[in-house]
C-alpha positions as a Markdown table, in Angstrom:
| # | Residue | x | y | z |
|---|---|---|---|---|
| 1 | Met | 23.2 | -23.3 | 26.4 |
| 2 | Gly | 19.9 | -22.7 | 28.3 |
| 3 | Leu | 17.4 | -20.2 | 27.6 |
| 4 | Ala | 18.0 | -17.8 | 30.2 |
| 5 | Ala | 21.7 | -17.8 | 29.5 |
| 6 | Phe | 20.8 | -17.1 | 25.8 |
| 7 | Phe | 19.1 | -14.0 | 26.6 |
| 8 | Gly | 21.6 | -13.0 | 29.2 |
| 9 | Phe | 19.5 | -13.4 | 32.3 |
| 10 | Gly | 22.1 | -15.5 | 34.1 |
| 11 | Ser | 20.3 | -18.6 | 35.5 |
| 12 | Lys | 16.6 | -17.0 | 35.7 |
| 13 | Thr | 14.2 | -17.1 | 33.0 |
| 14 | Pro | 11.4 | -14.1 | 33.0 |
| 15 | Pro | 8.2 | -15.1 | 34.7 |
| 16 | Gly | 5.5 | -16.4 | 32.2 |
| 17 | Val | 8.1 | -17.7 | 29.6 |
| 18 | Thr | 8.0 | -21.3 | 29.1 |
| 19 | Ala | 10.1 | -23.9 | 27.5 |
| 20 | Gly | 9.3 | -27.3 | 25.5 |
| 21 | Ser | 10.6 | -29.4 | 22.8 |
| 22 | Ala | 11.9 | -27.9 | 19.8 |
| 23 | Pro | 9.7 | -28.6 | 16.5 |
| 24 | Asp | 11.4 | -30.0 | 13.5 |
| 25 | Val | 10.6 | -27.1 | 11.1 |
| 26 | Thr | 12.3 | -25.5 | 8.2 |
| 27 | Val | 11.9 | -21.7 | 7.8 |
| 28 | Asn | 12.0 | -20.4 | 4.3 |
| 29 | Leu | 10.8 | -16.8 | 4.4 |
| 30 | Ser | 10.2 | -15.5 | 0.7 |
| 31 | Gly | 12.4 | -18.0 | -0.9 |
| 32 | Met | 12.8 | -18.5 | -4.5 |
| 33 | Arg | 14.7 | -20.9 | -6.6 |
| 34 | Gly | 15.4 | -22.6 | -3.1 |
| 35 | Gln | 17.2 | -19.4 | -1.6 |
| 36 | Thr | 16.1 | -18.1 | 1.5 |
| 37 | Val | 16.0 | -14.4 | 2.2 |
| 38 | Glu | 19.1 | -14.6 | 4.2 |
| 39 | Lys | 21.0 | -16.4 | 1.3 |
| 40 | Leu | 19.7 | -13.7 | -1.3 |
| 41 | Trp | 20.9 | -11.0 | 0.9 |
| 42 | Arg | 24.5 | -12.6 | 1.3 |
| 43 | Glu | 24.8 | -13.1 | -2.6 |
| 44 | Gln | 22.8 | -10.3 | -4.2 |
| 45 | Pro | 24.8 | -7.2 | -4.5 |
| 46 | Asn | 22.0 | -5.1 | -5.4 |
| 47 | Leu | 19.7 | -6.0 | -2.5 |
| 48 | Arg | 22.4 | -5.8 | 0.1 |
| 49 | Thr | 23.5 | -2.3 | -1.4 |
| 50 | Val | 19.8 | -1.1 | -0.7 |
| 51 | Val | 19.1 | -2.7 | 2.5 |
| 52 | Gly | 22.7 | -1.8 | 3.9 |
| 53 | Phe | 22.2 | 1.8 | 2.8 |
| 54 | Leu | 18.8 | 2.1 | 4.5 |
| 55 | Ala | 20.1 | 0.6 | 7.7 |
| 56 | Arg | 23.6 | 2.5 | 8.1 |
| 57 | Asn | 21.5 | 6.1 | 7.5 |
| 58 | Val | 19.0 | 5.2 | 10.3 |
| 59 | Ala | 21.4 | 3.7 | 12.7 |
| 60 | Gln | 23.7 | 6.9 | 12.3 |
| 61 | Leu | 21.1 | 9.2 | 13.6 |
| 62 | Gly | 20.7 | 8.5 | 17.2 |
| 63 | Leu | 17.8 | 7.9 | 19.1 |
| 64 | His | 17.2 | 10.8 | 21.7 |
| 65 | Ser | 14.9 | 10.9 | 24.7 |
| 66 | Phe | 12.7 | 14.0 | 25.9 |
| 67 | Glu | 10.6 | 14.8 | 28.8 |
| 68 | Gln | 6.9 | 15.2 | 27.5 |
| 69 | Ser | 4.9 | 18.3 | 28.2 |
| 70 | Glu | 1.8 | 20.0 | 27.6 |
| 71 | Asp | 3.1 | 22.8 | 26.0 |
| 72 | Gly | 4.9 | 20.9 | 23.3 |
| 73 | Asn | 8.4 | 22.1 | 24.5 |
| 74 | His | 10.2 | 19.1 | 25.3 |
| 75 | Ala | 13.6 | 19.1 | 27.3 |
| 76 | Arg | 16.1 | 16.6 | 26.4 |
| 77 | Ala | 16.2 | 13.8 | 29.2 |
| 78 | Arg | 19.8 | 12.9 | 30.0 |
| 79 | Asp | 19.1 | 10.3 | 32.4 |
| 80 | Gly | 16.7 | 7.8 | 33.6 |
| 81 | Ala | 15.7 | 4.1 | 32.8 |
| 82 | Leu | 14.9 | 5.0 | 29.0 |
| 83 | Val | 18.1 | 6.8 | 28.6 |
| 84 | Asp | 20.0 | 4.0 | 29.9 |
| 85 | Leu | 18.2 | 1.3 | 28.0 |
| 86 | Ile | 18.7 | 3.0 | 24.9 |
| 87 | Arg | 22.4 | 3.5 | 25.4 |
| 88 | Gln | 22.7 | 0.0 | 26.4 |
| 89 | Pro | 20.0 | -2.2 | 25.1 |
| 90 | Asn | 21.6 | -5.4 | 26.1 |
| 91 | Pro | 25.1 | -6.5 | 27.3 |
| 92 | Asp | 26.4 | -7.2 | 23.7 |
| 93 | Gln | 24.8 | -4.4 | 21.7 |
| 94 | Thr | 25.3 | -0.7 | 21.2 |
| 95 | Thr | 22.3 | 1.6 | 20.1 |
| 96 | Tyr | 23.7 | 1.9 | 16.7 |
| 97 | Glu | 24.2 | -2.0 | 16.2 |
| 98 | Leu | 20.5 | -2.5 | 17.6 |
| 99 | Val | 18.8 | 0.2 | 15.3 |
| 100 | Tyr | 20.7 | -1.3 | 12.4 |
| 101 | Asp | 19.7 | -4.9 | 13.0 |
| 102 | Leu | 15.9 | -3.2 | 13.1 |
| 103 | Ile | 15.8 | -1.4 | 9.8 |
| 104 | Ala | 17.9 | -4.2 | 8.0 |
| 105 | Thr | 15.3 | -6.8 | 9.4 |
| 106 | Leu | 12.4 | -4.6 | 8.4 |
| 107 | Ala | 13.8 | -4.0 | 4.9 |
| 108 | Leu | 14.1 | -7.9 | 4.3 |
| 109 | Tyr | 11.2 | -9.4 | 6.2 |
| 110 | Asp | 8.9 | -6.3 | 6.6 |
| 111 | Ile | 8.7 | -7.3 | 10.3 |
| 112 | Ala | 10.8 | -7.2 | 13.2 |
| 113 | Tyr | 10.6 | -8.4 | 16.9 |
| 114 | Trp | 12.5 | -7.2 | 20.0 |
| 115 | Phe | 12.3 | -9.2 | 23.3 |
| 116 | Val | 11.7 | -6.6 | 26.1 |
| 117 | Ser | 11.9 | -7.7 | 29.6 |
| 118 | Glu | 13.0 | -6.7 | 33.1 |
| 119 | Asp | 16.6 | -7.3 | 34.1 |
| 120 | Ala | 18.1 | -6.6 | 37.3 |
| 121 | Lys | 21.6 | -7.0 | 36.1 |
| 122 | Ser | 21.2 | -4.0 | 33.5 |
| 123 | Pro | 21.8 | -0.4 | 34.4 |
| 124 | Ser | 18.3 | 0.4 | 33.1 |
| 125 | Gly | 16.8 | -2.4 | 34.9 |
| 126 | Trp | 15.5 | -3.4 | 31.6 |
| 127 | Ile | 16.8 | -5.6 | 28.4 |
| 128 | Ile | 16.2 | -5.7 | 24.7 |
| 129 | Arg | 17.0 | -8.7 | 22.6 |
| 130 | Pro | 16.1 | -8.6 | 18.7 |
| 131 | Ile | 14.6 | -11.7 | 17.8 |
| 132 | Arg | 15.1 | -13.1 | 14.3 |
| 133 | Pro | 11.9 | -13.6 | 12.3 |
| 134 | Ser | 13.3 | -17.0 | 11.1 |
| 135 | Trp | 13.2 | -18.3 | 14.6 |
| 136 | Ile | 9.4 | -17.7 | 15.1 |
| 137 | Thr | 8.1 | -21.1 | 14.3 |
| 138 | Asp | 4.5 | -20.6 | 15.3 |
| 139 | Thr | 2.1 | -18.1 | 16.9 |
| 140 | Lys | -1.2 | -18.3 | 19.4 |
| 141 | Thr | -3.8 | -15.7 | 18.1 |
| 142 | Ala | -6.3 | -13.9 | 19.9 |
| 143 | Gly | -8.9 | -13.3 | 17.5 |
| 144 | Ala | -8.4 | -11.6 | 14.2 |
| 145 | Phe | -6.2 | -8.6 | 15.6 |
| 146 | Gly | -4.1 | -9.9 | 18.5 |
| 147 | Ile | -1.5 | -12.5 | 19.4 |
| 148 | Glu | -1.3 | -14.2 | 22.6 |
| 149 | Ser | 2.2 | -15.8 | 22.1 |
| 150 | Tyr | 5.2 | -16.8 | 20.1 |
| 151 | Asp | 7.1 | -20.0 | 19.8 |
| 152 | Val | 10.5 | -19.2 | 19.2 |
| 153 | Ser | 13.3 | -21.8 | 18.3 |
| 154 | Leu | 16.5 | -20.3 | 19.2 |
| 155 | Pro | 20.0 | -21.5 | 17.7 |
| 156 | Glu | 22.0 | -23.9 | 19.8 |
| 157 | Val | 19.1 | -24.4 | 22.0 |
| 158 | Thr | 17.2 | -27.8 | 22.0 |
| 159 | Glu | 14.1 | -26.4 | 23.6 |
| 160 | Thr | 11.3 | -24.2 | 21.7 |
| 161 | Leu | 10.6 | -21.0 | 23.9 |
| 162 | Thr | 7.0 | -19.7 | 24.3 |
| 163 | Ile | 6.9 | -16.1 | 24.7 |
| 164 | Pro | 3.8 | -14.1 | 26.0 |
| 165 | Ala | 3.1 | -11.3 | 23.6 |
| 166 | Glu | 3.6 | -8.7 | 26.4 |
| 167 | Tyr | 7.2 | -9.5 | 26.1 |
| 168 | Met | 7.4 | -8.8 | 22.3 |
| 169 | Leu | 7.5 | -5.6 | 20.8 |
| 170 | Val | 6.7 | -6.3 | 17.2 |
| 171 | Phe | 7.4 | -3.6 | 14.3 |
| 172 | His | 5.7 | -4.4 | 10.9 |
| 173 | Gly | 4.7 | -3.2 | 7.8 |
| 174 | Trp | 1.4 | -3.7 | 5.9 |
| 175 | Ser | -0.2 | -6.9 | 4.4 |
| 176 | Pro | -3.5 | -6.8 | 2.9 |
| 177 | Glu | -4.2 | -10.5 | 4.3 |
| 178 | Asp | -3.4 | -9.6 | 7.9 |
| 179 | Thr | -2.8 | -6.5 | 9.7 |
| 180 | Arg | -0.6 | -8.1 | 12.4 |
| 181 | Ile | 2.3 | -8.7 | 10.2 |
| 182 | Gly | 4.0 | -7.6 | 7.0 |
| 183 | Ser | 4.9 | -8.8 | 3.7 |
| 184 | Ser | 8.5 | -9.0 | 2.6 |
| 185 | Leu | 9.8 | -6.6 | 0.0 |
| 186 | Val | 12.0 | -9.2 | -1.2 |
| 187 | Ser | 9.0 | -11.1 | -2.7 |
| 188 | Ala | 8.1 | -8.2 | -5.1 |
| 189 | Leu | 11.7 | -8.7 | -6.2 |
| 190 | Lys | 11.3 | -12.4 | -7.2 |
| 191 | Ser | 11.7 | -11.7 | -10.8 |
| 192 | Val | 14.6 | -9.2 | -10.7 |
| 193 | Leu | 16.4 | -11.2 | -8.2 |
| 194 | Ser | 15.8 | -14.5 | -10.4 |
| 195 | Glu | 17.0 | -12.6 | -13.3 |
| 196 | Gln | 20.1 | -11.6 | -11.6 |
| 197 | Ile | 21.0 | -15.2 | -10.3 |
| 198 | Ser | 20.5 | -16.5 | -14.0 |
| 199 | Ala | 22.8 | -13.9 | -15.3 |
| 200 | Gln | 25.5 | -14.6 | -12.7 |
| 201 | Glu | 25.1 | -18.3 | -13.3 |
| 202 | Tyr | 25.4 | -17.6 | -17.1 |
| 203 | Arg | 28.4 | -15.2 | -16.8 |
| 204 | Lys | 30.2 | -18.0 | -14.7 |
| 205 | Gln | 29.3 | -20.8 | -17.2 |
| 206 | Arg | 30.8 | -18.3 | -19.8 |
| 207 | Trp | 34.4 | -18.3 | -17.8 |
| 208 | Asp | 34.3 | -21.8 | -16.8 |
| 209 | Asn | 33.3 | -23.4 | -20.1 |
| 210 | Gly | 34.2 | -20.8 | -22.6 |
| 211 | Gly | 37.4 | -20.7 | -24.9 |
| 212 | Arg | 40.3 | -18.5 | -23.4 |
| 213 | Val | 41.8 | -17.5 | -26.7 |
| 214 | Asp | 41.1 | -14.1 | -27.4 |
| 215 | Ala | 43.6 | -13.9 | -30.4 |
| 216 | Phe | 45.1 | -16.4 | -33.1 |
| 217 | Ile | 47.6 | -16.5 | -35.8 |
| 218 | Thr | 47.0 | -17.5 | -39.3 |
| 219 | Arg | 49.3 | -18.4 | -42.3 |
| 220 | Pro | 48.3 | -18.0 | -45.9 |
| 221 | Lys | 47.4 | -21.0 | -47.9 |
| 222 | Asp | 50.7 | -20.9 | -50.0 |
| 223 | Ala | 53.0 | -20.3 | -47.0 |
| 224 | Pro | 55.7 | -23.4 | -47.2 |
| 225 | Glu | 54.6 | -26.4 | -45.1 |
| 226 | Trp | 55.9 | -26.8 | -41.6 |
| 227 | Ser | 57.0 | -30.0 | -40.2 |
| 228 | Pro | 55.9 | -30.9 | -37.0 |
| 229 | Thr | 59.3 | -29.9 | -35.4 |
| 230 | Ala | 59.2 | -26.6 | -36.9 |
| 231 | Arg | 55.8 | -26.0 | -35.9 |
| 232 | Ala | 56.6 | -27.0 | -32.2 |
| 233 | Lys | 59.6 | -24.9 | -32.0 |
| 234 | Trp | 57.8 | -21.5 | -33.5 |
| 235 | Val | 55.0 | -22.1 | -30.9 |
| 236 | Thr | 57.4 | -22.6 | -28.2 |
| 237 | Gln | 59.3 | -19.5 | -29.2 |
| 238 | Tyr | 56.2 | -17.4 | -29.4 |
| 239 | Arg | 54.9 | -18.4 | -26.0 |
| 240 | Asp | 58.2 | -17.9 | -24.1 |
| 241 | Ser | 58.4 | -14.7 | -25.6 |
| 242 | Tyr | 55.0 | -13.0 | -25.7 |
| 243 | Ser | 52.9 | -14.9 | -23.1 |
| 244 | Gly | 52.9 | -15.2 | -19.4 |
| 245 | Asn | 56.1 | -13.5 | -18.1 |
| 246 | Gly | 58.0 | -13.7 | -21.2 |
| 247 | Arg | 60.6 | -11.2 | -21.9 |
| 248 | Asn | 58.4 | -9.5 | -24.8 |
| 249 | Ala | 54.9 | -10.2 | -23.4 |
| 250 | Gly | 52.7 | -7.2 | -23.9 |
| 251 | Gly | 55.0 | -6.1 | -27.0 |
| 252 | Thr | 54.3 | -6.5 | -30.9 |
| 253 | Pro | 55.4 | -9.9 | -32.5 |
| 254 | Leu | 57.2 | -10.1 | -35.6 |
| 255 | Leu | 55.6 | -12.5 | -37.8 |
| 256 | Glu | 56.9 | -14.5 | -40.8 |
| 257 | Asp | 55.4 | -15.9 | -44.0 |
| 258 | Gly | 52.7 | -13.8 | -44.5 |
| 259 | Met | 51.2 | -14.5 | -40.9 |
| 260 | Glu | 48.4 | -12.6 | -39.5 |
| 261 | Ile | 47.1 | -12.0 | -36.0 |
| 262 | Lys | 43.3 | -11.9 | -35.4 |
| 263 | Lys | 41.5 | -10.9 | -32.4 |
| 264 | Leu | 38.4 | -12.6 | -30.6 |
| 265 | Gly | 36.3 | -11.9 | -27.9 |
| 266 | Phe | 32.8 | -11.1 | -26.7 |
| 267 | Ser | 31.5 | -7.5 | -25.9 |
| 268 | Ser | 29.7 | -6.8 | -22.7 |
| 269 | Lys | 27.7 | -4.2 | -24.6 |
| 270 | Glu | 26.5 | -6.8 | -26.7 |
| 271 | Asp | 25.4 | -9.0 | -24.2 |
| 272 | Glu | 24.0 | -5.6 | -22.3 |
| 273 | Tyr | 25.5 | -6.8 | -19.0 |
| 274 | Val | 26.2 | -2.9 | -18.0 |
| 275 | Asp | 22.6 | -2.2 | -18.7 |
| 276 | Ser | 20.6 | -5.0 | -17.0 |
| 277 | Ala | 23.0 | -4.4 | -13.9 |
| 278 | Lys | 21.7 | -1.0 | -13.7 |
| 279 | Leu | 18.4 | -1.8 | -14.5 |
| 280 | Ala | 18.3 | -4.4 | -11.5 |
| 281 | Leu | 19.9 | -2.1 | -9.0 |
| 282 | Thr | 17.3 | 0.6 | -10.2 |
| 283 | Thr | 14.4 | -1.6 | -9.6 |
| 284 | Val | 15.7 | -2.8 | -6.2 |
| 285 | Ala | 16.3 | 1.0 | -5.1 |
| 286 | Ser | 12.7 | 1.9 | -6.4 |
| 287 | Val | 10.8 | -0.9 | -4.6 |
| 288 | Tyr | 12.5 | 0.3 | -1.4 |
| 289 | His | 11.7 | 3.9 | -2.3 |
| 290 | Val | 15.4 | 5.0 | -2.6 |
| 291 | Asn | 16.5 | 7.6 | -5.3 |
| 292 | Pro | 18.9 | 5.6 | -7.5 |
| 293 | Val | 21.3 | 8.1 | -7.5 |
| 294 | Met | 21.8 | 7.4 | -3.7 |
| 295 | Val | 23.1 | 4.0 | -4.4 |
| 296 | Gly | 25.3 | 4.7 | -7.4 |
| 297 | Ile | 23.4 | 5.2 | -10.5 |
| 298 | Leu | 24.8 | 8.4 | -11.3 |
| 299 | Asp | 24.0 | 8.7 | -15.1 |
| 300 | Asn | 21.9 | 11.8 | -14.4 |
| 301 | Ala | 23.7 | 13.1 | -11.3 |
| 302 | Asn | 24.9 | 16.6 | -10.5 |
| 303 | Tyr | 26.2 | 18.6 | -7.4 |
| 304 | Ser | 22.8 | 20.2 | -7.3 |
| 305 | Asn | 20.4 | 17.1 | -7.2 |
| 306 | Val | 22.6 | 15.1 | -5.3 |
| 307 | Lys | 22.3 | 17.7 | -2.6 |
| 308 | Glu | 18.4 | 17.8 | -2.8 |
| 309 | Phe | 18.4 | 14.0 | -2.8 |
| 310 | Ser | 20.3 | 13.9 | 0.5 |
| 311 | Arg | 17.8 | 16.1 | 2.1 |
| 312 | Met | 14.9 | 14.1 | 0.6 |
| 313 | Leu | 16.3 | 11.0 | 2.1 |
| 314 | Tyr | 15.4 | 11.7 | 5.4 |
| 315 | Ser | 11.8 | 13.0 | 4.5 |
| 316 | Asp | 10.6 | 11.1 | 1.9 |
| 317 | Thr | 12.5 | 7.9 | 1.8 |
| 318 | Leu | 13.1 | 6.9 | 5.6 |
| 319 | Gly | 10.5 | 9.6 | 7.2 |
| 320 | Pro | 7.7 | 7.2 | 7.3 |
| 321 | Thr | 9.9 | 4.4 | 8.5 |
| 322 | Leu | 11.2 | 6.4 | 11.2 |
| 323 | Arg | 7.8 | 7.6 | 12.3 |
| 324 | Met | 6.5 | 4.2 | 12.5 |
| 325 | Val | 9.5 | 3.1 | 14.6 |
| 326 | Gln | 9.1 | 5.9 | 17.1 |
| 327 | Asp | 5.4 | 5.3 | 17.3 |
| 328 | Arg | 5.7 | 1.7 | 18.4 |
| 329 | Ile | 8.3 | 2.8 | 20.8 |
| 330 | Asn | 6.6 | 5.3 | 22.3 |
| 331 | Thr | 3.2 | 3.7 | 22.5 |
| 332 | Phe | 4.2 | 0.0 | 23.7 |
| 333 | Leu | 7.7 | 0.4 | 25.3 |
| 334 | Val | 8.3 | 3.8 | 27.0 |
| 335 | Pro | 5.3 | 3.6 | 29.2 |
| 336 | Arg | 6.5 | 0.2 | 30.6 |
| 337 | Val | 10.1 | 1.5 | 31.1 |
| 338 | Asp | 10.0 | 5.4 | 31.9 |
| 339 | Pro | 6.7 | 6.9 | 31.6 |
| 340 | Gly | 6.7 | 10.8 | 31.0 |
| 341 | Lys | 9.2 | 10.3 | 28.3 |
| 342 | Gln | 9.4 | 9.9 | 24.5 |
| 343 | Val | 12.2 | 8.9 | 22.0 |
| 344 | Glu | 12.9 | 10.7 | 18.5 |
| 345 | Phe | 15.4 | 10.2 | 15.9 |
| 346 | Asn | 17.9 | 12.9 | 15.8 |
| 347 | Val | 17.0 | 14.2 | 12.1 |
| 348 | Lys | 17.7 | 17.6 | 12.5 |
| 349 | Glu | 21.4 | 17.0 | 12.6 |
| 350 | Lys | 21.2 | 15.3 | 9.2 |
| 351 | Met | 18.5 | 18.0 | 7.8 |
| 352 | Lys | 20.9 | 21.1 | 8.7 |
| 353 | Gly | 22.4 | 22.9 | 5.8 |
| 354 | Ser | 26.1 | 24.1 | 5.5 |
| 355 | Phe | 27.6 | 26.4 | 8.5 |
| 356 | Glu | 27.2 | 29.3 | 6.0 |
| 357 | Glu | 23.5 | 28.5 | 5.4 |
| 358 | Glu | 22.7 | 27.9 | 9.0 |
| 359 | Ala | 24.4 | 31.0 | 10.1 |
| 360 | Ala | 22.5 | 33.0 | 7.4 |
| 361 | Ser | 18.9 | 31.7 | 8.4 |
| 362 | Leu | 19.7 | 32.4 | 12.0 |
| 363 | Gln | 20.6 | 35.9 | 11.5 |
| 364 | Thr | 17.6 | 36.3 | 9.3 |
| 365 | Ala | 15.4 | 34.9 | 12.1 |
| 366 | Thr | 16.8 | 37.0 | 15.1 |
| 367 | Gly | 17.3 | 40.4 | 12.9 |
| 368 | Arg | 20.8 | 40.8 | 14.5 |
| 369 | Pro | 24.0 | 38.9 | 14.8 |
| 370 | Trp | 23.4 | 35.7 | 17.0 |
| 371 | Met | 27.0 | 35.2 | 18.3 |
| 372 | Thr | 29.4 | 37.3 | 20.5 |
| 373 | Ala | 33.0 | 37.9 | 19.6 |
| 374 | Asp | 34.1 | 35.5 | 22.1 |
| 375 | Glu | 31.7 | 32.6 | 21.0 |
| 376 | Ala | 33.0 | 33.1 | 17.4 |
| 377 | Arg | 36.5 | 32.9 | 18.5 |
| 378 | Ala | 36.1 | 29.9 | 20.6 |
| 379 | Thr | 35.1 | 28.3 | 17.3 |
| 380 | Gln | 38.6 | 28.9 | 16.2 |
| 381 | Asn | 40.4 | 28.0 | 19.7 |
| 382 | Met | 41.1 | 31.7 | 20.1 |
| 383 | Pro | 41.0 | 33.1 | 23.8 |
| 384 | Ala | 38.4 | 35.4 | 24.9 |
| 385 | Leu | 38.6 | 39.1 | 25.0 |
| 386 | Gly | 35.7 | 39.5 | 27.7 |
| 387 | Gly | 33.2 | 42.5 | 28.1 |
| 388 | Asp | 29.5 | 42.7 | 27.1 |
| 389 | Ala | 29.8 | 45.2 | 24.2 |
| 390 | Ala | 30.6 | 42.5 | 21.5 |
| 391 | Met | 26.9 | 41.4 | 22.4 |
| 392 | Leu | 25.6 | 44.6 | 20.6 |
| 393 | Ala | 25.0 | 44.6 | 16.9 |
| 394 | Ser | 26.0 | 47.5 | 14.9 |
| 395 | Asn | 22.5 | 48.4 | 13.7 |
| 396 | Leu | 21.6 | 48.4 | 17.5 |
| 397 | Asn | 24.3 | 51.0 | 18.4 |
| 398 | Gln | 23.3 | 53.2 | 15.6 |
| 399 | Ala | 19.7 | 53.3 | 16.6 |
| 400 | Leu | 20.5 | 54.1 | 20.4 |
| 401 | Ser | 22.8 | 56.8 | 19.0 |
| 402 | Ala | 19.8 | 58.5 | 16.7 |
| 403 | Pro | 17.9 | 61.4 | 17.8 |
| 404 | Pro | 14.6 | 60.8 | 19.3 |
| 405 | Thr | 11.4 | 60.8 | 16.7 |
| 406 | Asp | 8.7 | 61.2 | 18.8 |
| 407 | Thr | 8.0 | 65.0 | 18.6 |
| 408 | Glu | 4.8 | 66.0 | 17.0 |
| 409 | Glu | 4.4 | 67.2 | 13.4 |
| 410 | Val | 3.1 | 70.7 | 13.2 |
| 411 | His | 0.7 | 70.9 | 9.9 |
| 412 | Pro | 0.1 | 74.3 | 8.2 |
């Protein structure tokens, strides 16, 4: 597969993008105990739960385009290059998939890359391709604050690709060492994830190497001595009746000669499996600024606080990330693709209350009913009655029929 074909350009590579021999490198970002970020995401349920929670809740918002205006009243844009590009960023991804990939990548690496270039085959004339951070093998810097180009080693491609910085839209968090990159949050979870790996290995060892006996039967010391034949016969009868698919499996055995049945086993409470699992999930959620209740820690949850936590999700938890993504797109992508526009995540849709709450707030804001009878009937799939009288509020009718109050008052 060639470089142009990999990016979906057919046979033509964008100008300025060059290819050379792929370096022999091994990328291991924030690995611990020999595990890469990708492997940790695949195998650690707590990390996958929180990252998936963030990515899903951002991707479902929708990314809307607006016409910029000086008075601040932005009108929704329904067509244009930016609208088409967001609707279909490349031949293989939807907007949801592109945004999901962006947020999940940021959550794992604290940096994400979009390759952006003109493409005559695209409806918008442009194309966006997400570049995995693990594909970036080297960079050519331009001083302490800029980057001139990126060396990208693509899978299934024998060449390394040198991409000028102008083709890359980079989203990143913050690092105390370099403002051009982020610092993976997975590194901050090293001790928690290492503990979880050890706990998983320990539990697997218990199941693989521990005894399977959870009960045993004893005979008193003074019981008649068993011959080997009698012992084997009794054991066979017991197993055939009470174990596996025996006819009395699950029933209560009838023991002889003063025999007793005694229980064995270990308690998950004693090993603190449940508490350690909750602590690990809580810690991962806290590092990502997610309220633990939102990812399944329901010890102190109730209807009231869960409702408020859902509202906080799009303001305190996701709000900063949404702002960062919008600013990067509006500052570095929109002026190239469709000047005069801007993008916003459709957060209002998620912040809306119930229908009753919204109806009450709108009525308070307008001071009167805000729907006609025909509009209300349409919501119930009922035919319209027609006429403008339904638009008048009862309090307005009363005001119109009241006697005038502009007569002069006579004071004695």
